[in-house]
N, C-alpha and C positions, 0 to 999 in steps of 0.2 A: 504494500500500500504506500502511495506517495505521501511523504510527510512535509509539513510546513512549520516555519518558525517565524514569529513576529517580534521584531526589535523596535521598540518605541523610544524616541527622544522627545523631550519637551512636555507640552501641556496636556490637559485632560481632553482637549479636542482630538489630539492625535490618538489618545487612548480609546476614545469613542469610535474613531474611524477604524482602528485595529479590531475593536470588538465586533464591528459589523463585518469586517473581512473574515474574521475567524469563523463567524457563523456561516458565511457563504462557502468558505473553503470546506468546512466540515460537512455541509449539506451536499457538497459535490464529491464526497468520499475521501478527502484528505484527512490525515491524522495529525493532530497537534503534537509537535516535538518539544521536548523540554530542553534541548541543547542544540545550538546552531551548528555545532561541528558534525552532527549526525542527521541533518535535515536536507531534504531534496530541494525545497524551495524556501528561500529566506527573503522576507519582506522587511525593508528598513524604512520606517517612517521618520523622516528627519526633522530637525529643528534648526533654526538659524537665529534664534533670539539673542544669543551671546556668542562671543568667540569661543568660549568653552564648549558650547553645544556643537559648533562646527568641528572642533577638535575631537570631541567624543565620537562623532559620526565617522570621521576619517580613521580613527583608531579602530573602531569596530569593523569597518570594511577591510582594513588591512589584516585584522585578526581572522576574518572569514576567509580571505584570500590564502592565508597560510594554512588554516586548519581544515578547510572544506572547499578546495578549489573547484570541485565538480558541481557544486550547488548552483542552482539558478537564483541569482541575486537580483531582486527588484528594488529599486530605490525610488521613493516618493517623498512628499512632504515639502516643507517650506524651503529647505536648502536647494532643492531642484530649481526653483525659479530664480534664486540668487546666484547659483554657482553651477549651472548645467555644464558649461564648458569644462570646468575642472573635473566634474564627475565623469564626463565622457572619456577622460584619459585613464580612468581606473579600469584595468583589464578584466576583472572578475565580475563586472556588472553586466547582467543580461538585458535589463530593461530599465529605462528611466522614464517615469510617468508621474505627472502631477495633475495636470488639467483634467484628465479623464479618470482620476483615481476613484470616482464613484463607481466605475465599472472595472475596477482593478482585477477582481476575481475572474471576470469574464475574459479580460485580455490575457491573463496568465494561464487560465485553465481551459479556455475554449469551451468545448461541449463535453466536458468530463461527465461521466455517468453519475447520477445521484446515488447516494448510499442510503441504506435504511437507518432508522433512528438509533440502532445499536452502535453505529459508527461514531456518533456525536459524543464529544466530551466538553466539559465546561472550560471556557477560556478564562472567566473570572467569576468570583462569588457574587459580585454585584454587576448589574448591567450598566452600560454607559450609553446615553442617547444624545447625539449631537442635534440640537434644534436650531442652531444659528452658526453662521460662519462669516468671516471677514470683519472689517471695521472701517467706519467712516471717520474715526478720529485721526488726529495728526499730532500725536505726542512727539516731541522733538527727538526722543531717544529710540523710537520703536520702528522696526522694519516691517512688522507684520502686515500693516495695510498694503504695503507694496507687493507682498508675496501671496497674501490671501485675498486681496481685492476688497470691494465694497461689501457692506453688511447685507447678508441674505438670510432670511428666516424660513424655516420649514413650516409649511401650512399647518394650522392647528389640527385639521382632520388627519393629516399624515402623522403628526405627533401622537395623537390619541390612538390611531391604529397600531403604531409601533409599540406603544405602551401596553395595549391589550395583548399583543403577541408576546411581549416579554413576560407578562403575568401568566399567560398560558404555558410558557416554558418553565415556570416555577420560580422565577426571580421574585424576591421580596423587596429589594431596594434598587432604585434606578438613580444614577447620577446624571443630571441634566448638564450638558456642556455647551459652550459656545466661545468663540474668540472674544466676543463682547456680548455675553449673555444678557446683560441688562438692557441692551438695545433691541431685544427680540420684538418683532412685529412693527417696528418703526418704518420698515421698508414696504409694508402693505399699503394698499389703497382701498378704503381709508386706513390710516395707521391704527395699529393695535399696540399691545404692551405685554411685557412679561407677566404683570399682574393678571391680565385677562387670561393668558394661557394657564397660569397656575390655578386660577379659580376654576377653570373648566376641568383641569386635570384632577383637582381635588374631588369634583363631582363624579368623574367617570374613570378614576384611576384603578378601580378594581382592588382596592386595599393595598396597593403598592406604596412603599415609603419613597419619598423624593428627597434627594440631596442635591444642592446647587453647587456648581463650580464658582469660580471667582465672580464677584459682583462689583460693579463700579459704584462707589459711594455717591457720585454726582447724580445718579439716577435712583437712589434709594430714598424716595420721598416718604412722608409719614404714613400714607395709606399702605404702601408696599411693606414698610417695616412692620406695621401692625398686623398685616396679613401673614407675613413670614413667621412672626413670633407666635401668632395664635393658631396657625394651621395645624390640623390633626395629622397631616401626612408629610409636610415639609420637616425634614430633620433639623433640630436646633443647632446648626453648624453653619456659620456665615463667614466666608472668606472675602476680604475686601481688598481691592487694588488701590491701596493708599499711595504707595511709592515713596513718600517722604513726609517729614514732619516740620518742614520749613516753608513759610509762605513764599519767600523769594525763590527757592528752588522749585516749588510747585509751579510758579509762574514761568520759570525758564524751561520747565518740562512741557509747558503748554497744557497743563492740567485744568486751569480755570477753576481752581478750588482753593479754599482756605482751611487752615488747620482747625480753626474754630468750628467749621462745618463738620469736619471729620469727627471732632470730639463730641459734638452734639449727637451725631448719628450713632457712634459707638456706645455712648452712655445710654441712649434711648433703647438700643437693642439689648443692652445688659439689663436695663430696668424691665423691659417687656419679657425677656427670656433669661432669668437669672442663671440657669445652668448651661446656657448655650456655649458652644465652643466658638470663640471669635478669633479669626486669624487675619493676617494681612501680608501683602508683599511690600518690601521696602528696598530701595536702591541706595547704596552708599557710593560716595566718590563721584557724584554727577558733576560735570564741568561747572566750575564756579562755586561749588560747595565749600564754604569756609568752615573754620573751627566753630564759629558762632552758629552757623547753620546746623552743623552736625550736633552741637550741644543742644540746640532746640529740638532736633529730632529725638535725641536720647531722652531728654526730659519729657517730651510728649509721650513717648512709648512707655517710660517708667510709670507715668500717671494714668495710663490708659487701662481700660478693662479688657484688653486683648489677652487671650490665653496662649498665644504663640504668634510668631511671625517668621516668614521666609525672607532671608536677607540675601540680596544679590549685589555683588560689586559691579559698578557701571562698566559696560562693555560697548565701545563705539561700533556702530553698524554702518558700513558704507552706504551712502545714499540718504542718511538721516541728517537733519540740521545740526544736531549736537555733535556729530562725528568730527566736525572741523573746529570745534571749540577747544580752547586750552584745557588740558586734563589735570585732575588732581594727581599728585605723585602716587604711584602704585603702592608704595609702602604705607602711605597714609591711608589709602583706601582699604587696604587689607586690615590695618589696625582697627579702623572704624567697623568693618564687617565683623571682625572677631568680637568686638565689644558688644555689638547688637545681638550676635548669635548667643553669647553668654547670657544676656538679658532675656532673650527668648526662652532659653532653657529654664531659667529661674521662673519666668512667668508660667511656663507649662507645668513645672513642678508644683508651684503654688496652687494652680488650678486643679491638678489631679488630687492633691492632698485635700482640697476643699470638698472633694466628692467621696472621700472614704466613708464607708458605712452606707452609702446610697445604693439603691438598686436601679440600674439603668437599662433601657432598651438597647439591644445590640444585634448585629448580624455576624454570622460565622464567616470568617475569611478563609481559613484553612484548618484542617484537623488531622491529627495523627493519633496513634494509640496512646501517646503519652500526654498530649495537651492540645487544647483548642485555642486558636487565635481569633479574637473578635474585634470588631470596631463598634464602639458605642454610638448612639445617635448623635452625641455631641463631640464626636471625633477623638475619642481616647482609645488607644490600642491596649487591649486587655488580654492576658493569658489566663486560661483556666485549666486546672489539673484534671481534666476529664476529656477523653478523646472520643473518636467515632461519631462525631457530629457531621451532619451534611453541610457542605459549603452552601452559603446563601440562606441557611436556616435562621429564622428570627427567634431570638431568645431574650431572657432577662438575665443580667449578671450583677452580683453584689460585689462591690470593690472592697478588698481587704487590705491591700498595701500598694504603695507606689515603688516602682523600681525602674532605674534607667530612664528611658523615654516613654515608658508605658506604665502598666499596672497589672496586678494579679487579683483575681477574683474567683467567685464561685457561680456557676450557672444554676439558676433557680428553676427547678422542674415543676 
């Protein structure tokens, strides 16, 4: 039986695309491989958000060339649009495809015979559903609008049909993704909104739990915040694309936001949903970021109700406005990144400790005979000393102790 392996780089949108490809590959009789070195077909879904992302893709392709030179290697994703000429020089790539990646399985497999349901295996414990792609924003640091194009939303009926199919397949939690998820529906005529979609999904979701990928705080108005916090199906985990905690840097980024607005939104979410996991993306070392700017970001994050944040060192992307601006010294940027990551760990630790003794909704991510790994509704990784649970199963778990970056608990039967 032909086997396939999916290697993802970058965002949840890439993960959602790979989730759909895995379903189609398996429906056509291919078997999911656990190792790229023993796979017949390798699909590499690339990212070009940072120079590190570019480097990671090149490193993986070189590894495949050494370890599995006979494999059919298909490269897709954002790096294709930015560096196709470079990719074409790599000898072990069979196909480079991005614009038509919605039909990637068809291009790769042709008319492969369908397999019975016994051939299918789970790609992930949670389903991922891409409902939006592209972005109309023009942040001065971001290359994504250039490689993903303008914002495009999946029609509500199509979203609901896919949701119904996922429920029938046995998934209990679905992650909604988009390059700019908060702008969902704004490209429709007449315009719609993410709130409208979520309201309809709550009515017709078939009991599925919904988790949202990154949200733009500039579009989190009071009505949407109240819906998210009060919804019976939306998981209490909200990740915000803040990017910085200095008004002057936000202006240079083209974000058209103020720190006071961020603070109001986060405090409101915490008030409305006290146990919610609140996360954020933060960039350090943006061109023009002074020590005063960084200190402002540090103090802003220290006083925030965030339970964690992902910290990225600024990486210039050719073709963006900020790429030509004078850069902060790399050593200074690394130091700032390290400080914020330490603060994030402490925030996460404090948040998890505040949940000890609580019983939380969770979904099984993976399970062995020795232990089960779970993800709580508010985005805490928990291990339980009881195995043989089905991936994707919805359970309740009581948190007993905090350890490392996660926690240990007991599944409540």
